[in-house]
Steps between C-alpha positions, in 0.01 A plus 500: 500500500494822693846547647827416329860572587575717197342840443476417130309175544136514398205499735184343360157557652165491326357766736789731414322605181198617698716697743696659213169597337384650829815714521452599137140606565618703801728703273831313469530472123681220322749759374568613858533138613757443228691813600519423872590135440757586235342275238332548164128565463483167316632329813222659704245385242642151553439530876135574429473200267710241686481607864877474522759756604842512663551566869680825426206617286252398772693700759519806273130487409389451861716792611368728224139403572535532876395143563683214662685247290302236689172651379623528143614139501187376677688377804280472806645706781415352835372749757751342737769690312546706812293799392186593686182596319558874553858465377381326183242775442763770556736329255223470241421872531867600504567315173226703331679828569738654247863475613530866612188453713644179645810697604284775651294241685812345652626844605162574662499175695861557615412852610194379691706232677755763605216714641367203695849417629545859617161495671576175681843625610350821641217313668727241661756765601239718671302217653512446871333248720314616810539277801 
């Protein structure tokens, strides 16, 4: 079972152990997993043995690791989710940034869009058609 109504219900997935190990190898320690999920280190050890964790823990771990809950739980995300290939790539890169850099990135994009809006307004305002 992957999705349940209650945040405390358990999610069981045999591939979950491999994905938890991958996050662990990339630097998210079991102690850190326990801290962000608000559980004991023994609970995290249980995740690695049983491949079972609660939805709330899965959400907390995915957020801390900068991965999607779908990836952590091994849920196949269909490309027809509405995101284009470039959007998926941008999201993947964005999630790798530390939070302050994510904020700076958003500010930069907003600033660039304002510049483009100003340019278009000036261009359209000064444009004339010769007949």
